[in-house]
Backbone as a printed PyTorch tensor [residue, N CA C, xyz], in Angstrom:
tensor([[[-12.4750,  12.7760,  -0.3360],
         [-11.3550,  12.6190,  -1.5510],
         [-12.0770,  12.8050,  -2.9290]],

        [[-11.4320,  13.2600,  -3.8180],
         [-11.9970,  12.9950,  -5.3880],
         [-12.3730,  11.7810,  -5.8880]],

        [[-12.9850,  11.7200,  -6.8440],
         [-13.1160,  10.4340,  -7.7170],
         [-11.8610,   9.6070,  -8.1190]],

        [[-11.0820,  10.6130,  -8.4490],
         [ -9.6370,   9.9170,  -8.6570],
         [ -8.9570,   9.4410,  -7.6150]],

        [[ -8.9510,  10.0210,  -6.4900],
         [ -8.4360,   9.3850,  -5.2610],
         [ -9.1390,   8.1810,  -4.9370]],

        [[-10.4330,   8.3170,  -4.7910],
         [-11.2520,   6.9910,  -4.6190],
         [-10.9940,   5.9780,  -5.4150]],

        [[-10.6080,   5.9280,  -6.5930],
         [-10.3440,   4.8740,  -7.6930],
         [ -8.9460,   4.5180,  -7.5620]],

        [[ -7.9920,   5.3060,  -7.0310],
         [ -6.7440,   4.9040,  -7.0030],
         [ -6.1820,   3.8120,  -6.0580]],

        [[ -5.3150,   2.8590,  -6.8190],
         [ -4.8150,   1.8400,  -6.3010],
         [ -3.4380,   1.5360,  -6.6330]],

        [[ -2.8360,   0.4560,  -6.0990],
         [ -1.5920,   0.2410,  -6.6210],
         [ -1.6930,  -0.9650,  -7.4310]],

        [[ -1.3950,  -0.6430,  -8.8960],
         [ -1.5870,  -1.5000,  -9.9290],
         [ -0.3440,  -1.5850, -10.7050]],

        [[  0.2260,  -2.7060, -10.8820],
         [  1.4900,  -2.8370, -11.8830],
         [  1.0410,  -3.0680, -13.2180]],

        [[  1.9060,  -2.8460, -14.0710],
         [  1.8830,  -3.2020, -15.3130],
         [  1.9100,  -4.7760, -15.4530]],

        [[  1.4530,  -5.3030, -16.5600],
         [  1.2530,  -6.6210, -16.8620],
         [  2.1940,  -7.5700, -16.4120]],

        [[  2.1500,  -8.6350, -15.7180],
         [  3.2830,  -9.4790, -15.3570],
         [  4.0090,  -9.8810, -16.3600]],

        [[  5.2970, -10.2060, -16.3270],
         [  6.3000, -10.5870, -17.3280],
         [  6.5700,  -9.9100, -18.5500]],

        [[  6.0820,  -8.6530, -18.5180],
         [  6.3320,  -7.4740, -19.3630],
         [  7.6410,  -6.8180, -19.1120]],

        [[  8.0620,  -5.8660, -20.0230],
         [  9.2410,  -5.1370, -19.8170],
         [  9.1470,  -4.1410, -18.6030]],

        [[  7.8240,  -3.8050, -18.3460],
         [  7.4780,  -2.9240, -17.2540],
         [  6.7700,  -3.5960, -15.9750]],

        [[  7.0220,  -5.0020, -15.8330],
         [  6.3650,  -5.6230, -14.8390],
         [  6.6380,  -5.0760, -13.6030]],

        [[  7.7410,  -4.4680, -13.1620],
         [  8.1140,  -3.8490, -11.9150],
         [  7.5490,  -2.5510, -11.6210]],

        [[  6.7160,  -1.9150, -12.4610],
         [  6.3050,  -0.6960, -12.6480],
         [  4.9020,  -0.3250, -12.0820]],

        [[  4.5660,   0.5020, -11.2410],
         [  3.3550,   0.8030, -10.7960],
         [  2.7650,   1.7670, -11.9290]],

        [[  1.3090,   1.7250, -12.2490],
         [  0.8020,   2.7540, -13.2130],
         [  0.0860,   3.8510, -12.1870]],

        [[  0.6400,   4.7880, -12.6830],
         [ -0.0940,   6.0050, -12.2120],
         [ -1.2950,   6.4500, -12.9490]],

        [[ -2.3400,   6.8600, -12.2050],
         [ -3.5250,   7.5690, -12.7340],
         [ -3.5180,   9.0010, -12.5350]],

        [[ -4.5710,   9.6880, -12.8840],
         [ -4.9300,  10.8960, -12.7170],
         [ -5.2060,  11.2720, -11.2030]],

        [[ -5.1450,  12.6210, -11.0070],
         [ -5.7070,  13.0280,  -9.6650],
         [ -4.7760,  13.4190,  -8.5280]],

        [[ -3.4630,  13.3150,  -8.6590],
         [ -2.5390,  13.8170,  -7.6510],
         [ -1.9020,  12.6200,  -6.8170]],

        [[ -2.2160,  11.3760,  -7.1080],
         [ -1.5840,  10.2720,  -6.4240],
         [ -0.2890,   9.9280,  -6.4660]],

        [[  0.5120,  10.5110,  -7.7270],
         [  1.5990,  10.2530,  -8.1730],
         [  2.9760,  10.2950,  -7.0770]],

        [[  2.6960,  11.0870,  -6.1870],
         [  3.8140,  11.2980,  -5.2500],
         [  3.8760,  10.2960,  -4.4550]],

        [[  2.6790,   9.6750,  -4.0020],
         [  2.5010,   8.5590,  -3.1870],
         [  3.1440,   7.2220,  -4.0030]],

        [[  2.5940,   7.1060,  -5.1070],
         [  3.0700,   6.0620,  -5.9090],
         [  4.4920,   6.0850,  -6.1210]],

        [[  5.2620,   7.1750,  -6.2390],
         [  6.4170,   7.1410,  -6.7500],
         [  7.2220,   6.7950,  -5.5980]],

        [[  6.8870,   7.2280,  -4.2300],
         [  7.7180,   6.7420,  -3.1300],
         [  7.6440,   5.3050,  -2.8240]],

        [[  6.4380,   4.6610,  -3.0710],
         [  6.2950,   3.2460,  -3.0570],
         [  7.0090,   2.4600,  -3.9810]],

        [[  7.1000,   3.1580,  -5.5420],
         [  7.8720,   2.4910,  -6.5090],
         [  9.3080,   2.4070,  -6.1400]],

        [[  9.7820,   3.4800,  -5.4640],
         [ 11.2220,   3.3890,  -4.9520],
         [ 11.4340,   2.1690,  -4.3700]],

        [[ 10.6260,   1.8830,  -3.3180],
         [ 10.8510,   0.6270,  -2.1760],
         [ 10.6480,  -0.6130,  -3.0130]],

        [[  9.6870,  -0.6290,  -3.9330],
         [  9.5320,  -1.7920,  -5.0390],
         [ 10.7100,  -1.9510,  -5.5040]],

        [[ 11.4490,  -1.0080,  -6.3710],
         [ 12.5400,  -1.4610,  -7.0840],
         [ 13.7820,  -1.8090,  -6.2340]],

        [[ 14.1570,  -0.8080,  -4.9680],
         [ 14.9670,  -1.5050,  -3.9360],
         [ 15.0050,  -2.8550,  -3.6760]],

        [[ 13.5730,  -3.2520,  -3.4260],
         [ 13.3880,  -4.8980,  -2.9450],
         [ 13.7320,  -5.7050,  -4.0680]],

        [[ 13.4110,  -5.2950,  -5.2080],
         [ 13.3890,  -6.0300,  -6.3800],
         [ 15.0650,  -6.4610,  -6.9220]],

        [[ 15.8970,  -5.2100,  -6.8040],
         [ 17.2020,  -5.2380,  -7.2410],
         [ 18.1290,  -5.7140,  -6.1890]],

        [[ 17.8610,  -5.4370,  -4.9150],
         [ 18.8530,  -5.7540,  -3.7920],
         [ 18.5330,  -6.5050,  -2.7890]],

        [[ 17.3820,  -6.7640,  -2.5500],
         [ 16.7480,  -7.7140,  -1.6800],
         [ 16.3150,  -9.1810,  -1.7710]],

        [[ 15.4830,  -9.1900,  -2.8540],
         [ 14.9440, -10.5770,  -3.1680],
         [ 16.1480, -11.3590,  -3.8420]],

        [[ 15.7860, -12.5760,  -3.3110],
         [ 16.9860, -13.5710,  -3.8310],
         [ 16.4440, -14.1630,  -5.1030]],

        [[ 17.3920, -14.0460,  -6.0220],
         [ 16.9720, -14.6870,  -7.4740],
         [ 18.2260, -14.7250,  -8.0930]],

        [[ 18.0900, -15.8490,  -9.2020],
         [ 19.3670, -16.3020, -10.0010],
         [ 19.4210, -15.3110, -11.2010]],

        [[ 18.4520, -14.4910, -11.3850],
         [ 18.5080, -13.4870, -12.4940],
         [ 19.3880, -12.4250, -12.4860]],

        [[ 19.8170, -11.9000, -13.5490],
         [ 20.6160, -10.4960, -13.5270],
         [ 19.6270,  -9.4910, -13.2020]],

        [[ 20.3130,  -8.2120, -12.7440],
         [ 19.6480,  -7.0870, -12.2340],
         [ 18.3010,  -6.6750, -13.2790]],

        [[ 18.5560,  -6.4440, -14.4790],
         [ 17.4250,  -6.2700, -15.5400],
         [ 16.3420,  -7.2220, -15.7150]],

        [[ 16.9250,  -8.5560, -15.5810],
         [ 15.9890,  -9.6030, -15.6250],
         [ 15.1010,  -9.6870, -14.4950]],

        [[ 15.8070,  -9.3130, -13.3710],
         [ 14.9200,  -9.2670, -12.2460],
         [ 13.6830,  -8.5220, -12.1970]],

        [[ 13.7040,  -7.4170, -12.8660],
         [ 12.6450,  -6.3490, -12.9350],
         [ 11.6300,  -6.8970, -13.8400]],

        [[ 12.1160,  -7.4310, -15.1030],
         [ 11.1220,  -8.0170, -16.1470],
         [ 10.4610,  -9.3270, -16.0270]],

        [[ 10.8760,  -9.9920, -15.1520],
         [ 10.3510, -11.5250, -14.9420],
         [  9.5750, -11.5640, -14.0170]],

        [[  8.8840, -10.7650, -13.4890],
         [  7.9810, -10.7760, -12.2050],
         [  6.5320, -11.4110, -12.8270]],

        [[  6.2590, -12.4180, -11.8630],
         [  4.6460, -12.6440, -12.1940],
         [  3.9390, -11.9480, -11.2180]],

        [[  2.6010, -12.2330, -11.1060],
         [  1.7270, -11.7450, -10.3650],
         [  1.9430, -11.7450,  -8.7010]],

        [[  2.3370, -13.1420,  -8.3840],
         [  2.7200, -13.0860,  -7.1050],
         [  3.6510, -12.4690,  -6.5950]],

        [[  4.9280, -12.4230,  -7.3330],
         [  5.9470, -11.6360,  -7.0680],
         [  5.7480, -10.1210,  -7.1110]],

        [[  4.9380,  -9.7260,  -8.0110],
         [  4.6500,  -8.1600,  -7.8840],
         [  3.8510,  -7.7340,  -6.4460]],

        [[  2.9500,  -8.7610,  -5.9490],
         [  2.4090,  -8.4680,  -4.6500],
         [  3.1610,  -8.5730,  -3.6410]],

        [[  4.1780,  -9.4740,  -3.7730],
         [  5.1520,  -9.6190,  -2.5800],
         [  6.2800,  -8.1950,  -2.4480]],

        [[  6.6510,  -7.8280,  -3.8310],
         [  7.3080,  -6.5570,  -3.6320],
         [  6.6540,  -5.5340,  -3.2160]],

        [[  5.1900,  -5.4340,  -3.6430],
         [  4.2880,  -4.3020,  -2.9520],
         [  4.0030,  -4.3790,  -1.5020]],

        [[  3.9810,  -5.6310,  -1.0660],
         [  3.8670,  -5.8840,   0.3110],
         [  4.8540,  -5.4880,   1.2220]],

        [[  6.2490,  -5.7950,   0.8020],
         [  7.2540,  -5.3020,   1.4270],
         [  7.7020,  -3.8570,   1.1840]],

        [[  7.1320,  -3.1750,   0.2750],
         [  7.2870,  -1.7580,  -0.0580],
         [  6.4720,  -0.9650,   1.0300]],

        [[  5.2870,  -1.5610,   1.0760],
         [  4.3250,  -0.8960,   1.9460],
         [  4.8220,  -1.0050,   3.3440]],

        [[  5.2430,  -2.3430,   3.7640],
         [  5.4720,  -2.3620,   5.1890],
         [  6.7670,  -1.6370,   5.6070]],

        [[  7.9110,  -1.4750,   4.7470],
         [  9.0250,  -0.9770,   4.9460],
         [  8.7570,   0.5760,   5.0710]],

        [[  7.7250,   1.2450,   4.3040],
         [  7.6570,   2.5750,   4.3700],
         [  6.7620,   3.0430,   5.6210]],

        [[  5.7790,   2.2430,   6.1080],
         [  5.0210,   2.2710,   7.2200],
         [  6.0920,   2.3040,   8.4780]],

        [[  6.8000,   1.1460,   8.2970],
         [  7.9170,   0.9130,   9.4380],
         [  8.6000,   2.0740,   9.5200]],

        [[  9.1530,   2.6710,   8.4290],
         [ 10.0390,   4.0610,   8.4880],
         [  9.0070,   5.2130,   9.1830]],

        [[  7.8760,   5.4190,   8.7800],
         [  6.9560,   6.3050,   9.1660],
         [  6.7830,   6.1910,  10.8040]],

        [[  6.6410,   5.0060,  11.0850],
         [  6.5130,   4.6210,  12.8640],
         [  7.7990,   4.8250,  13.3910]],

        [[  8.8050,   5.2540,  13.0550],
         [ 10.0360,   5.4520,  13.5090],
         [ 10.8220,   4.2010,  13.9270]],

        [[ 10.5670,   3.2490,  13.3130],
         [ 11.3400,   2.1060,  13.4180],
         [ 10.6930,   1.0140,  14.5410]],

        [[  9.6320,   1.6120,  15.1380],
         [  9.1940,   0.6560,  16.0390],
         [  7.8190,   0.3600,  16.2760]],

        [[  6.9340,   0.7810,  14.9290],
         [  5.4900,   0.2590,  14.8550],
         [  5.2490,   0.6170,  13.4930]],

        [[  4.0320,  -0.0250,  13.0390],
         [  3.3670,   0.1930,  11.7640],
         [  1.8330,  -0.0990,  12.2780]],

        [[  1.3600,   0.7940,  11.5690],
         [ -0.3810,   0.6470,  11.5810],
         [ -0.7890,   0.6860,  10.1650]],

        [[ -1.7170,  -0.5790,   9.9170],
         [ -2.1510,  -0.8850,   8.8460],
         [ -3.7810,  -0.7720,   8.7630]],

        [[ -4.3860,   0.1870,   7.6970],
         [ -5.8100,   0.6210,   7.8630],
         [ -6.2770,  -0.5070,   6.8130]],

        [[ -7.2920,  -1.0080,   7.2310],
         [ -8.2150,  -1.7830,   6.2350],
         [ -9.6790,  -1.3320,   6.2820]],

        [[-10.4610,  -1.6580,   5.2790],
         [-11.9440,  -1.1590,   5.3420],
         [-12.5380,  -2.5910,   5.6640]],

        [[-13.6400,  -2.5490,   6.5260],
         [-14.2210,  -3.8610,   7.2380],
         [-15.6220,  -3.3340,   6.7750]],

        [[-16.6300,  -4.3950,   7.1760],
         [-18.1360,  -4.3080,   6.9230],
         [-18.5810,  -3.0150,   7.4320]],

        [[-19.6550,  -2.5310,   6.8430],
         [-20.2380,  -1.3640,   7.3990],
         [-20.6420,  -1.4320,   8.5920]],

        [[-20.2320,  -0.2410,   9.3610],
         [-20.7180,  -0.1530,  10.8800],
         [-21.6880,   0.8730,  11.0930]],

        [[-22.4190,   0.5240,  11.9530],
         [-23.7340,   1.6500,  12.1050],
         [-23.2320,   2.6120,  13.2790]],

        [[-22.9710,   3.9200,  12.8620],
         [-22.5520,   4.6480,  13.9370],
         [-23.2240,   5.9540,  13.9050]],

        [[-23.4880,   6.5700,  14.8890],
         [-24.1140,   8.0130,  15.0140],
         [-23.2570,   9.1860,  14.7620]],

        [[-23.6040,   9.8800,  14.0720],
         [-22.8060,  10.7460,  13.2550],
         [-22.7970,  12.3300,  14.1690]],

        [[-21.8020,  12.8600,  14.2820],
         [-21.6370,  13.9800,  15.2820],
         [-22.0960,  15.2500,  14.2350]],

        [[-22.5640,  16.0450,  14.9580],
         [-22.9210,  17.3080,  14.2030],
         [-21.6260,  17.9880,  13.5950]],

        [[-21.9840,  18.2320,  12.2250],
         [-20.7590,  18.9900,  11.5830],
         [-19.8000,  17.7120,  10.7400]],

        [[-20.2580,  16.6550,  10.8860],
         [-19.3500,  15.4800,  10.2400],
         [-20.2940,  14.9100,   9.1690]],

        [[-19.4050,  14.6580,   8.0460],
         [-20.2730,  14.2850,   7.0380],
         [-19.7410,  12.7890,   6.6350]],

        [[-20.5540,  11.9670,   6.5810],
         [-20.1460,  10.6090,   6.2060],
         [-19.6820,  10.3600,   4.8050]],

        [[-18.9290,   9.5070,   4.3860],
         [-18.3360,   9.3020,   3.1660],
         [-18.3660,   7.9260,   2.9670]],

        [[-18.9950,   6.9770,   3.8090],
         [-19.2820,   5.6490,   3.6480],
         [-17.9330,   4.9200,   3.1900]],

        [[-16.9160,   5.4400,   3.7120],
         [-15.4280,   4.7050,   3.5540],
         [-14.5530,   4.9110,   4.9420]],

        [[-14.5430,   6.2320,   5.2160],
         [-13.5900,   6.1960,   6.3350],
         [-14.3600,   5.8530,   7.6570]],

        [[-15.6600,   5.5310,   7.8390],
         [-16.3360,   5.0240,   8.8570],
         [-16.0750,   3.5820,   9.0570]],

        [[-15.6520,   2.8650,   7.9700],
         [-15.5310,   1.3750,   8.1030],
         [-14.0680,   1.1580,   7.8710]],

        [[-13.0670,   2.1380,   8.4700],
         [-11.6590,   1.7310,   8.4750],
         [-11.4460,   1.2070,   9.7850]],

        [[-10.6750,   0.0070,   9.8380],
         [-10.1630,  -0.3690,  11.1160],
         [ -8.6230,  -0.4370,  11.1150]],

        [[ -8.1870,  -0.1730,  12.2730],
         [ -6.6540,  -0.0460,  12.4210],
         [ -6.1490,  -1.5600,  13.0260]],

        [[ -4.9510,  -1.8510,  12.5220],
         [ -4.4030,  -2.9540,  12.9230],
         [ -2.9220,  -2.3860,  13.1250]],

        [[ -2.5240,  -2.7280,  14.4890],
         [ -1.1870,  -2.0280,  14.9300],
         [ -0.2400,  -3.2350,  14.9520]],

        [[  1.2190,  -2.8410,  14.5850],
         [  1.9850,  -3.9370,  14.6100],
         [  3.4800,  -3.3840,  15.2950]],

        [[  4.1680,  -4.0220,  16.2260],
         [  5.2280,  -3.7180,  16.8910],
         [  6.6010,  -4.3710,  16.1600]],

        [[  6.1340,  -5.3870,  15.3690],
         [  7.3430,  -6.0760,  14.6110],
         [  6.9180,  -6.0010,  12.8570]],

        [[  8.2220,  -5.3790,  12.2240],
         [  8.1100,  -5.3460,  10.7660],
         [  7.7800,  -6.3970,  10.2770]],

        [[  8.4100,  -7.6500,  10.6230],
         [  7.8870,  -8.7300,   9.9780],
         [  6.4690,  -9.1220,   9.8920]],

        [[  5.7820,  -8.8370,  10.9550],
         [  4.3340,  -9.1180,  11.3720],
         [  3.7400,  -8.2360,  10.4860]],

        [[  4.1220,  -6.9390,  10.3860],
         [  3.2230,  -6.0830,   9.4260],
         [  3.2760,  -6.4620,   8.1290]],

        [[  4.4460,  -6.9570,   7.6070],
         [  4.6720,  -7.2170,   6.1590],
         [  3.8910,  -8.4850,   5.8590]],

        [[  3.6520,  -9.5640,   6.8090],
         [  2.8560, -10.6160,   6.6400],
         [  1.5400, -10.3330,   6.4460]],

        [[  1.0450,  -9.2990,   7.3890],
         [ -0.3300,  -9.0310,   7.4490],
         [ -0.6770,  -8.4710,   6.1110]],

        [[  0.2630,  -7.4260,   5.5660],
         [  0.0090,  -6.7100,   4.3160],
         [  0.1050,  -7.6830,   3.2310]],

        [[  0.7890,  -8.6150,   3.2840],
         [  0.9540,  -9.6140,   2.1700],
         [ -0.3350, -10.4000,   2.1380]],

        [[ -0.9010, -10.7910,   3.2020],
         [ -2.0980, -11.5820,   3.2500],
         [ -3.3150, -11.0130,   2.9880]],

        [[ -3.2060,  -9.4230,   2.7560],
         [ -4.2120,  -8.5680,   2.6490],
         [ -3.9530,  -7.5950,   1.4690]],

        [[ -3.1710,  -7.9780,   0.3820],
         [ -2.5160,  -7.0610,  -0.6840],
         [ -3.8370,  -6.8220,  -1.4980]],

        [[ -4.6800,  -7.4070,  -1.7020],
         [ -6.0160,  -6.9300,  -2.5130],
         [ -6.5700,  -5.9540,  -2.0770]],

        [[ -6.4670,  -5.7290,  -0.9510],
         [ -7.0720,  -4.5190,  -0.0330],
         [ -6.2910,  -3.2660,  -0.6500]],

        [[ -4.9800,  -3.4530,  -1.0700],
         [ -4.4700,  -2.1260,  -1.7130],
         [ -4.3130,  -2.1690,  -3.1330]],

        [[ -4.3620,  -3.1350,  -3.7480],
         [ -4.3090,  -3.2840,  -5.4450],
         [ -5.5410,  -3.7410,  -6.0690]],

        [[ -6.4560,  -4.3430,  -5.5930],
         [ -7.6830,  -4.5990,  -5.8710],
         [ -8.3780,  -3.3170,  -6.6780]],

        [[ -9.4610,  -3.5120,  -7.8140],
         [-10.1550,  -2.5980,  -8.1030],
         [-11.2750,  -2.3900,  -7.2090]],

        [[-11.4820,  -0.8850,  -7.0050],
         [-12.3130,  -0.5530,  -5.9630],
         [-12.0590,  -0.5380,  -4.6920]],

        [[-10.4690,  -0.8740,  -4.5340],
         [-10.1470,  -1.1020,  -3.0090],
         [ -9.9330,   0.3510,  -2.1980]],

        [[ -9.7790,   1.4560,  -3.1320],
         [ -9.4480,   2.5390,  -2.2910],
         [ -7.6610,   2.5660,  -1.7230]],

        [[ -6.9810,   1.7490,  -2.6580],
         [ -5.6710,   1.1170,  -1.7430],
         [ -4.8160,   2.3480,  -1.4960]],

        [[ -4.8630,   3.4840,  -2.3140],
         [ -3.9690,   4.5580,  -2.0380],
         [ -4.3210,   5.2650,  -0.9460]],

        [[ -5.5620,   5.5140,  -0.6940],
         [ -6.2630,   6.4170,   0.4480],
         [ -6.0600,   5.4620,   1.7210]],

        [[ -5.9630,   4.1020,   1.7560],
         [ -5.7090,   3.1680,   2.6560],
         [ -4.3230,   3.3020,   3.1080]],

        [[ -3.6140,   3.4690,   2.1580],
         [ -2.1570,   3.4890,   2.5730],
         [ -1.8980,   4.8940,   3.1370]],

        [[ -2.5250,   5.9070,   2.5970],
         [ -2.1470,   7.2240,   3.1970],
         [ -2.6560,   7.2930,   4.6640]],

        [[ -3.8420,   6.7250,   4.9740],
         [ -4.1980,   6.5390,   6.3130],
         [ -3.2820,   5.9110,   7.1310]],

        [[ -2.9400,   4.8550,   6.7300],
         [ -1.7540,   3.7200,   7.3340],
         [ -0.7010,   4.7870,   7.6450]],

        [[ -0.1170,   5.5870,   6.5750],
         [  1.0710,   6.4380,   7.0610],
         [  0.5400,   7.3260,   8.2140]],

        [[ -0.4170,   8.0740,   8.1940],
         [ -0.6620,   8.9930,   9.0800],
         [ -0.8900,   8.4860,  10.4120]],

        [[ -1.4400,   7.2750,  10.6240],
         [ -1.5630,   6.7750,  12.0250],
         [ -0.1430,   5.7530,  12.3900]],

        [[  0.5530,   5.4150,  11.3300],
         [  2.0370,   5.1520,  11.8890],
         [  2.6160,   6.0340,  12.3920]],

        [[  2.8070,   7.3390,  11.4970],
         [  3.7900,   8.3690,  12.0550],
         [  3.0900,   8.8940,  13.5070]],

        [[  1.9260,   8.7560,  13.5650],
         [  1.2160,   9.3590,  14.8270],
         [  0.6150,  10.9060,  14.4850]],

        [[ -0.4800,  11.3300,  14.8460],
         [ -0.8740,  12.4540,  14.4910],
         [ -0.0290,  13.8830,  15.1930]],

        [[  0.5300,  13.2520,  16.5120],
         [  1.2890,  14.2060,  17.2200],
         [  2.6950,  14.3340,  16.4260]],

        [[  3.1680,  13.5590,  15.7680],
         [  4.3980,  13.7220,  15.0850],
         [  4.2420,  14.0640,  13.6070]]])
């Protein structure tokens, strides 16, 4: 992955601003993934989340916690759809693992540390993502790459 991809994460505009619902897109080709997730974020905020605000107010009155919940829901929905409505796989980075490299394989000190968490219930996947939301939106988290890997494993390599 390029430096831009490695730095890409799910980052919202400042809370309680006019664009609080919007993900910020960076350089390097991650825009398509961010746009797909953004669509799910807006769907959740407008049509799923319970609130007393009008539609437009729903989008602008988001705090940091609400942004995280919207992102967790959007990621879980997308992974669940990729898994055909029967499974979701969430990839997270864990502590460094010592492995013997095969010939022809080049370590990137990121992929080797990914651990897969498989869920057969959408609510469980969403709760897990919510508990680990900083793994997708924190600075230096490689959040977009983790989500891309999660999509691939949720969909399965055969499909």
